[in-house]
C-alpha positions as CSV (number, residue, x, y, z in Angstrom):
1,X,14.1,16.2,-11.5
2,X,12.0,19.4,-12.1
3,X,10.6,21.3,-9.1
4,X,7.1,20.9,-10.5
5,X,7.4,17.1,-9.7
6,X,8.2,17.9,-6.0
7,X,5.3,20.4,-5.9
8,X,2.9,17.9,-7.4
9,X,4.0,15.4,-4.8
10,X,3.5,17.8,-1.9
11,X,0.1,18.8,-3.3
12,X,-0.9,15.1,-3.5
13,X,0.2,14.4,0.1
14,X,-1.6,17.6,1.4
15,X,-4.9,16.4,-0.1
16,X,-5.0,13.2,2.0
17,X,-8.2,12.8,3.9
18,X,-6.5,11.6,7.2
19,X,-3.1,11.8,8.9
20,X,-2.7,8.1,8.3
21,X,-3.3,8.4,4.6
22,X,-0.9,11.5,4.4
23,X,1.9,9.4,6.0
24,X,1.3,6.6,3.6
25,X,1.4,9.0,0.6
26,X,4.6,10.6,1.9
27,X,6.3,7.2,2.5
28,X,5.3,5.8,-0.9
29,X,6.3,8.9,-3.0
30,X,9.6,9.3,-1.0
31,X,10.5,5.6,-1.6
32,X,9.7,6.0,-5.3
33,X,12.0,9.0,-5.6
34,X,14.8,7.1,-3.9
35,X,14.2,4.2,-6.4
36,X,14.4,6.6,-9.3
37,X,17.6,8.3,-8.1
38,X,19.3,5.0,-7.4
39,X,18.1,2.8,-10.3
40,X,16.9,5.3,-13.0
41,X,19.6,7.9,-12.6
42,X,20.2,8.3,-16.3
43,X,16.6,9.5,-16.7
44,X,16.0,11.1,-13.3
45,X,17.0,14.6,-14.1
46,X,15.1,14.6,-17.5
47,X,11.8,14.1,-15.7
48,X,9.9,17.4,-15.8
49,X,6.3,16.5,-15.1
50,X,4.3,13.5,-13.8
51,X,3.4,12.7,-17.4
52,X,7.0,11.8,-18.0
53,X,6.7,9.0,-15.4
54,X,5.0,6.1,-17.3
55,X,4.0,2.6,-16.2
56,X,7.4,1.2,-17.1
57,X,9.0,3.0,-14.2
58,X,6.4,1.7,-11.8
59,X,6.7,-1.9,-13.0
60,X,10.5,-1.8,-12.7
61,X,10.0,-0.3,-9.2
62,X,7.9,-3.4,-8.3
63,X,10.7,-5.7,-9.6
64,X,13.4,-3.9,-7.7
65,X,11.5,-3.7,-4.4
66,X,10.9,-7.4,-4.6
67,X,14.6,-7.9,-5.0
68,X,15.1,-5.6,-2.0
69,X,12.9,-8.0,0.0
70,X,10.0,-5.6,0.6
71,X,6.8,-7.5,1.3
72,X,4.3,-7.8,-1.5
73,X,1.7,-6.2,0.8
74,X,3.9,-3.1,1.2
75,X,4.7,-2.9,-2.5
76,X,1.0,-3.4,-3.4
77,X,-0.2,-0.5,-1.2
78,X,2.5,1.9,-2.3
79,X,1.9,1.2,-6.0
80,X,-1.8,2.0,-5.7
81,X,-0.9,5.3,-4.1
82,X,1.7,6.0,-6.8
83,X,-0.6,5.3,-9.8
84,X,-3.2,7.5,-8.1
85,X,-0.8,10.3,-8.0
86,X,0.7,9.8,-11.5
87,X,-2.7,9.1,-13.1
88,X,-1.4,5.7,-14.5
89,X,-4.0,3.2,-15.8
90,X,-4.0,0.3,-13.3
91,X,-4.4,-2.2,-16.2
92,X,-0.8,-1.4,-17.2
93,X,0.6,-2.5,-13.9
94,X,2.0,-6.0,-13.5
95,X,-0.2,-6.9,-10.5
96,X,0.3,-10.6,-11.2
97,X,3.7,-10.4,-9.5
98,X,1.9,-9.3,-6.3
99,X,-0.9,-11.8,-6.2
100,X,-1.4,-14.0,-3.2
101,X,-2.0,-13.6,0.6
102,X,-0.8,-10.3,2.1
103,X,0.5,-12.1,5.2
104,X,3.6,-14.2,5.2
105,X,3.2,-18.0,5.6
106,X,4.3,-19.3,9.0
107,X,7.4,-20.9,7.4
108,X,8.4,-17.4,6.1
109,X,9.0,-16.0,9.6
110,X,12.7,-15.9,10.5
111,X,14.1,-15.7,14.0
112,X,17.8,-15.2,15.0
113,X,18.7,-16.9,18.3
114,X,21.3,-15.2,20.5
115,X,24.2,-17.2,19.0
116,X,23.2,-16.3,15.4
117,X,22.8,-12.6,16.4
118,X,26.2,-12.7,18.0
119,X,27.6,-14.2,14.8
120,X,25.9,-11.5,12.8
121,X,27.2,-8.6,14.9
122,X,30.8,-10.0,15.1
123,X,31.1,-10.6,11.4
124,X,32.3,-8.0,8.8
125,X,29.5,-5.3,9.0
126,X,28.4,-4.1,5.5
127,X,29.7,-0.6,4.6
128,X,33.4,-0.3,5.3
129,X,33.5,3.4,6.3
130,X,30.2,3.2,8.3
131,X,30.5,-0.1,10.2
132,X,29.9,1.3,13.6
133,X,26.7,3.2,12.5
134,X,25.5,0.1,10.6
135,X,26.2,-2.2,13.5
136,X,24.1,0.1,15.8
137,X,21.3,0.0,13.2
138,X,21.3,-3.8,13.3
139,X,21.2,-3.8,17.1
140,X,18.3,-1.3,17.0
141,X,16.2,-3.7,14.8
142,X,17.0,-6.6,17.2
143,X,16.4,-4.8,20.5
144,X,13.6,-2.3,19.5
145,X,11.7,-4.2,16.8
146,X,10.6,-1.2,14.7
147,X,9.8,-1.6,11.0
148,X,12.5,-0.4,8.6
149,X,10.3,2.5,7.5
150,X,9.8,3.6,11.1
151,X,13.4,3.2,12.0
152,X,14.4,5.5,9.1
153,X,12.2,8.2,10.5
154,X,13.3,8.0,14.2
155,X,14.4,11.4,15.4
156,X,16.9,12.2,18.2
157,X,14.2,14.0,20.2
158,X,12.1,10.8,20.3
159,X,14.9,8.7,21.9
160,X,15.2,8.9,25.8
161,X,18.1,6.7,27.1
162,X,17.7,8.0,30.6
163,X,14.1,6.9,30.8
164,X,14.8,3.9,28.6
165,X,12.2,4.3,25.9
166,X,11.7,5.5,22.4
167,X,8.6,7.1,20.9
168,X,7.9,5.6,17.5
169,X,5.6,7.2,14.9
170,X,3.5,4.2,13.6
171,X,3.4,4.3,9.8
172,X,1.0,1.3,9.3
173,X,-2.0,2.5,11.1
174,X,-2.7,2.5,14.8
175,X,-1.4,5.0,17.4
176,X,2.2,6.2,18.0
177,X,3.8,4.1,20.6
178,X,6.5,3.8,23.2
179,X,9.0,0.9,23.2
180,X,11.0,0.4,26.3
181,X,14.5,-1.1,26.3
182,X,17.1,-2.4,28.7
183,X,19.9,-0.5,30.5
184,X,22.4,-2.3,28.3
185,X,20.9,-0.9,25.2
186,X,20.4,2.5,26.7
187,X,24.2,2.6,27.1
188,X,24.6,1.4,23.5
189,X,22.4,4.3,22.4
190,X,24.3,6.9,24.4
191,X,27.6,5.6,23.0
192,X,26.4,5.7,19.5
193,X,25.1,9.3,19.8
194,X,28.2,10.6,21.6
195,X,30.9,8.8,19.7
196,X,29.6,7.6,16.3
197,X,26.8,9.9,15.1
198,X,28.6,13.0,16.2
199,X,31.4,12.2,13.8
200,X,29.1,12.6,10.7
201,X,29.4,15.8,8.7
202,X,25.7,16.6,8.8
203,X,25.0,15.3,12.3
204,X,24.3,18.8,13.7
205,X,21.9,19.6,10.8
206,X,20.0,16.4,10.8
207,X,17.1,15.6,13.2
208,X,17.4,11.8,12.5
209,X,19.0,9.2,14.7
210,X,20.5,7.3,11.8
211,X,21.9,10.1,9.7
212,X,23.2,9.7,6.2
213,X,26.9,10.3,5.3
214,X,25.9,12.4,2.2
215,X,23.3,14.8,3.6
216,X,21.1,15.6,6.6
217,X,18.6,13.0,5.5
218,X,18.0,9.7,7.3
219,X,19.1,6.3,6.0
220,X,16.4,4.9,3.7
221,X,14.4,1.7,4.3
222,X,16.3,0.2,1.3
223,X,19.7,1.0,2.8
224,X,18.7,-0.6,6.1
225,X,17.6,-3.8,4.4
226,X,20.8,-3.9,2.4
227,X,22.9,-3.5,5.6
228,X,21.2,-6.5,7.2
229,X,21.1,-8.6,4.1
230,X,24.8,-8.2,3.2
231,X,26.1,-8.5,6.7
232,X,24.2,-11.8,7.1
233,X,25.9,-12.9,3.9
234,X,29.3,-12.0,5.4
235,X,28.4,-13.9,8.6
236,X,27.5,-17.1,6.6
237,X,23.9,-17.2,7.9
238,X,22.2,-15.9,4.7
239,X,20.1,-18.4,2.9
240,X,17.4,-18.3,0.3
241,X,13.8,-19.6,0.1
242,X,10.7,-19.3,-2.1
243,X,7.8,-17.4,-0.8
244,X,4.1,-18.2,-1.5
245,X,4.4,-16.9,-5.0
246,X,7.6,-18.7,-5.7
247,X,9.7,-15.6,-5.6
248,X,13.3,-16.0,-4.4
249,X,13.8,-14.3,-1.0
250,X,16.6,-13.8,1.4
251,X,16.2,-15.5,4.8
252,X,17.8,-12.7,6.8
253,X,16.5,-9.2,6.2
254,X,15.3,-6.3,8.4
255,X,12.0,-8.1,9.1
256,X,14.1,-11.0,10.6
257,X,15.3,-8.6,13.3
258,X,11.8,-7.5,14.0
259,X,10.6,-11.2,14.2
260,X,13.5,-11.9,16.6
261,X,12.5,-9.0,18.8
262,X,9.0,-10.4,19.1
263,X,10.1,-14.0,19.7
264,X,12.6,-12.9,22.4
265,X,10.0,-10.8,24.2
266,X,7.5,-13.7,24.2
267,X,10.2,-16.1,25.5
268,X,10.9,-13.6,28.3
269,X,7.3,-13.8,29.3
270,X,5.9,-10.6,27.9
271,X,2.1,-10.8,27.5
272,X,0.5,-10.7,24.0
273,X,-1.3,-7.4,24.5
274,X,1.8,-5.5,25.6
275,X,3.8,-7.0,22.8
276,X,1.2,-6.0,20.2
277,X,1.6,-2.4,21.5
278,X,5.4,-2.5,21.2
279,X,5.1,-4.0,17.7
280,X,2.6,-1.3,16.5
281,X,0.0,-3.9,15.6
282,X,-3.6,-2.7,15.4
283,X,-4.9,-6.0,16.9
284,X,-3.5,-8.8,19.0
285,X,-4.5,-11.2,16.2
286,X,-1.6,-10.0,14.2
287,X,0.8,-10.7,17.1
288,X,-0.6,-14.2,17.7
289,X,1.4,-15.4,14.7
290,X,4.5,-15.2,16.8
291,X,3.1,-17.7,19.3
292,X,4.4,-20.5,16.9
293,X,7.9,-19.9,18.4
294,X,6.6,-20.9,21.8
295,X,4.9,-24.0,20.4
296,X,8.3,-25.1,19.0
297,X,9.9,-24.4,22.4
298,X,7.3,-26.6,24.1
299,X,7.8,-29.4,21.6
300,X,11.6,-29.3,22.2
301,X,11.1,-29.2,26.0
302,X,8.7,-32.1,25.8
303,X,11.2,-34.1,23.9
304,X,14.0,-33.2,26.2
305,X,12.3,-33.9,29.5
306,X,10.6,-37.1,28.3
307,X,13.9,-38.8,27.6
308,X,14.4,-39.9,31.1
309,X,10.7,-40.8,31.8
310,X,9.6,-44.4,32.1
311,X,8.4,-45.9,28.8
312,X,4.7,-46.5,28.3
313,X,3.3,-49.9,27.6
314,X,3.0,-49.1,23.9
315,X,6.6,-47.9,23.6
316,X,7.9,-51.0,25.4
317,X,5.9,-53.2,23.0
318,X,7.3,-51.3,20.0
319,X,10.9,-51.7,21.3
320,X,10.3,-55.4,21.9
321,X,9.0,-55.9,18.4
């Protein structure tokens, strides 16, 4: 890929009207470059200018990122930024694949209980030569609850095991935030940094917590999703469902770890406002969706504790009938 493409990308990001928009542009263009390198490699090095990137590349990007279990809302917002940068006519984009509500339906939220998470961690971790790093990445998603895009950008300087918190740069609006973790996970972080990360060739040159094996760059959002998705398949807990637009989706992806983090915090008694801050939500309304897990718990408890209770007149009459 020609240097002029990179220069065009940097210029596009620099012209953003706000820090939030700049971050969004950087994330979208970086993810598109990663897609081109991984899935369009035969053409990648022949691209000289933005004019060489036509709508076909963008439409194939949409298809691939849906296969990678990115949410339609994420793909939608990134594609708008991409076509703005590349000057592609929006009528040539296959928007029909992305129609529907931006938010997931309630039945699309997935939660791993402690037994399922244990099964996931104790299975064959995806990535034979990098199992310890990838296992730590899965634990990070479960115990910290950061988005895959945010996790990829976590830097060593932002992680504080002694004080048991990590500072996360929020990429979907809102303020940067602190997420606190347990002493148990603080020890897990220290062990990873000292005994796993230090063994990577580019560890000293990389500022990132989850460093790549091939360069000083961080692991990509796509790679993180693949690690979770394939490990869940190895663990025998991977299933498929159809989303609101009848697209086939994996049941266990990175977002499942984030959903599990939220449900576990609510079950432990964390209040909604504090959880919304930890999740990086701009309003508590977004966090309220997770209250459904408490509703299910209450239903199960009601069923469990009513089994030994005296029957009502109506129930006795039904039994007699």
